[in-house]
N, C-alpha and C positions, 0 to 999 in steps of 0.2 A: 693637463688637458684631459678631457673626458675619454672614455674608452671608445666612444663612437656608437653609431646606431646601425642596425641591419637594414636591408632593403625594405622590408615590411613596414618598420618603424618610420623610415624615411617617406615611404608613400602615404602612411596615414598623416604625418605632419604637413605634406603637400597637398592632402585630400585628393590625391591620384590613385589609380591602381598600380600595383607593384609592376604589371607588365608595361604599362606607360612609362614609369620611372626607369625601368631596365632599358627600354628602347632609347629613351632620352640620354641616358648615361653612356649608351653605345653608339650615339651620333646616328640614330636611324633616320632615313629620309622621310619615315612616316610621322615624324614629331616635327612640330613647328619650332623655329629658331628661338621663339619667346619661351616656350615651355621648356626647352633645353636649357636655356640661361637660367631659368627659374630653379629647375632641378639641380643644376650645378652649384648653383649659389647656395641652396639649401644643404647640399651634400657637404659642402666645404664648411659651412657653419656649424653642422652637427657631427663633423668628422666621421663622415660615413666611409667605411672600409670594405670594398667588395670581398665576397668570399671566394678565394681562388679555387678551393676544391669544388664547390658547387658549381661554378662555371666550368671547370674542366670536365665534369661529368656530364654537363648539359651538351658541351661540344664534342664529347667523346675524345678528348684529349687530356694528356697529363700535364701539358705546359712543362715538361721536363725533357732535357737532353742528357743522354748518357754519354760520357766521356771515358774510353777505356784505354788505359796506358800501361806500359810495362812496369813502371816504378814511379813512386811518388817523390823519392830523393833527389832524382835528377832535375837540376835547374832548367833544363831544356823542357821537360815535360810540364813543369809547374808554370813556366812561362806561357806555354801554349794554353793551358787551362785558364790563365789570367786573361789572355787575348780573347778566348771563346766567351768568357763571362762578361767581358767588356761590351760584347754586341747583344747577348742573349738577354741580360737584364733590362736592356731597353725596351724589349717585346714582352717582358713579364714571364720569360722562361727561366727555370731554374736547371742547375746541373746536378747530376749524380755522376760522381767520379769513382771508377773502380780501377783498382790496381791488380794486375795480374802476376806480379811479382816473377816476370820472365817464366811463368808456368803455363805451358799450353793446356794442361787439364783444367786449371783454374780459368783460363781464357774461355774454354768451352763452357763451363758452368755459368760464367757470367752472361755469355751469349744466350744460353737456353733460358736463363732467368728473364733476360730482357725480351725475348721472343714472346713473353706472356703479357707484354703491354706496359712494363714499368716506365717506358719512355716513349716519346713520339719520334725519335730518330738517335742515331749513335755516331759518334766522332770516335775514331780508332786508330791506335798505332799497335801492330801485332807484336807478340812476344818473341824473344830470340829463338824459341824452341818451335815456333809455328812453321811447318812445312806442308802438312796436310790441312787444307782450308775448306773442308767439306762443311763444317759448322758455319762458316762465313758464307759459303755459297747458298746454304739453305736460308740463312738470315735474308740475304739479298733477293732470293727468289720469292720470298713471301711478300716482297714489295716494300720492305722496311727501308726508309731513307738511310742510307750509309755512306759516310765519307771517311776516307782514310787519310792520315797524314804522316809524313816521315817514313815510317816502316810500313810500306803500302802492300796490297795484294794485286798485282798487275793484272791477273787474270779474271778479276771481278769487275764488271762493266758499270763503274761508277766514277765519281771525281775523286781525284787523289792529288794532295797538296804536298810537294817535296821542295828540297833545295837543289842547287845544280850540284849534285854529289860528285859525278864524274869529273867535271871541270875543277871543282875544288879539290878532289883528290889528286888531279893532275897538276894544278898550280901550287898545291902545298908540297908535293915530291919535288917538283921543279925549283922551288925556293930552297929546299935542303941541298939539292944538287949545286945550285949557284953558290951555296955557302961552304961547298968543297966536300960535301958528303958523298961517299961512293959505296957505302954498305948500308942501306936504308931499311929498317925493320918495318913492318906493318903489323899494328895491334888490332885485332877484332874480337867482338863477343860472340858472333855467329856467322858461319858462312852462308847460312839460308836467307839472311835479311836482304832485302832489295838495296837498302842503303849501303850495305856492306859491299856487295857486288859491284855497284856503281863506284864507289870510293876506290875499291881495290882495282878495278878496270883503270882508272885514272892513274893510280899509283904505277901500275905496270906500264902503261903507255909512256908515261914521263921518263921511266927508267930506260925504255927501250929507245926512246928518241935521243936520249944522252949517251947511247951506246953501252949502257949497263945492263947486266944479266941478273934478273931476279934470283934470290937465293932462298929456297923453300925453308931452310932452317930459321931464317930471318922473319917468317910469318907465323905469328902466334895467335891461336884461337884460345881467348881466355875464358874465364868462368864467372859465377856470380859470387864467389868466395874471395874477398878482397885480399887476404892474407896468402892465398895460394897464387893469385895473380902477381902480387909482389915478389914472391919467390921464384915463380917462372921467369919473370922478367930480369930478376937479379941474376939467376943462373945464365940467361943469354948474354947479359952484360959482362959475366966473368968468363965466358967461352973464349976460346982462341980466335974464332971468327966473329967476334963481337961487332955489333953495328956502331957506326959512328953518327947515325941519324935515326930517328923514330917518327914515324907518322901514325898517330893514334886515331882510329876511327870513332872513338867515344870519349867523353870527357873523363869518366872514372878511370879509364886505363892511363890517361896521362897523369893523374894523381897518384895511381899505382906506381908509375914509373919513376916519379919523384921520391916516393918512399924507398923504391928499389935502389936508386942511385945512392941515397944516403947510406946505404948498407954496403957499399964499395967505396974504392979510392977514386972513382971518376968525378969530373966536374963537368957541370953544364954551364956555358955551352963548348968550353974548350975541348972536351973529350966526347961529349955528346950533345947533339942539338936535338930539339923536340919540338914538333908542332901538332896541334891537336884540334879536331872538331870540339868546339866547346861554346857554352851559352852564358856562363857566369862569368861576366867581364870583371866584375869586382874581385873574384877570387883569382882570376887569371892575372890580374895586375898586381896582386899581393903576394903571389907565389915568389920564391927566391931561387933562381932569377925568374922574372916575370915571364909568363908563358906565351908564345906566339900561338895565335888562335885562328881557326876557320870558324867565324861566328855565324850561327844559324838564326835567321829571323824568327825566332820562335813565337813571340807575341803576335807578329803580323800573320803567321801561319794560322794561329789560333783565330784571329779576326775574320780572315777569309773563310775558314772552314764554317764559322758561325753566320757570316753574311750570307753564304750560299744556302745553309739550311734555313735560316729565317725567310728567306724569300719563298722556298719551297713550302715552308709549314703555314706562312701567314698571308700569302696571296692566293687567290682563288685560281683553279684551273691550271695549275703549275705542271709542266711536263716532268718526267722522270730525270732525275739527275744525269747529266751528260757524262758519257765514258770518255774523261779526259785526264791528263795529267798536267797540273799547273805547278810551274817551278818558280820559286822565289829566291833569287840570289843570295848566297852567303858572302861573307866579306873577311878577307885575310888581314889580320892586324899583326904586324910584325914587332915583337919585343925581344927581351934579352936572352930567350932560350935558344934562339937560332942565330943571334948576331949581337955583338957588342954595341950598345947604343950610348 
């Protein structure tokens, strides 16, 4: 196939002005249907490819969406990005994906970079270190279209997409209690995150409803170092007041728990039952024993974020993004880590 022609060459072949050809290709009402058909037919014949960079300069748009996530290795965030791209590519938009690596200083640098016009909008999940949100407030106050997902900033008046974290934390803990657990640990990455707070509230309320008292020593705030997390969990499992159940608020800590258990004489689920928020279902079922999961609808969250922004960016006279929280339910899948199946 030939490399194709540019707009000026296409216009010369048609003996039309470049502006007429451009309007015809963009389905302008100023151009007759007969001319549109003639132009489109010739464009296909000559393999005409529009220049996206020239178009973006004319429209004062980059045709790019920035996606800011805490880490790339998480299957949850990778699935969200896939969902976003599924929608944006239909509108000719491209993604710039930035990872903060759970570092708030890096997050601030990325946001400052994006304020200079690198993207038309941002879809974001904040880092585990983010407590001061002044950099995000400035971004929003500049009128930059901003959507949060999963780890949100409740105080910024824009649209946020979450899962039903409180209900999932409650039901996950309730399931462990129904399996006979009385000392249930809660594993988290950060007390500051909105998702952690909601999942932890659900955990506490489920304990109280069952007449169980929360035990502070069974709540572990982990870090980004996998080996340190494994050791901290192992020490908890070897303590006299060890848990008989664990609710992990993120999938990486569930995997760390499996590694920690291997360094003890404990068995799952006989001695310790585990349930975790998890997105990678193929891995969950391959673990031994298979992991009971609270599955977040990551792909759907990405799609909904993108649909909202594409409406905002491609439709004329759109209002500001509404200040609302949209919850897409998670699903509990029971496997062998909490019950013998």
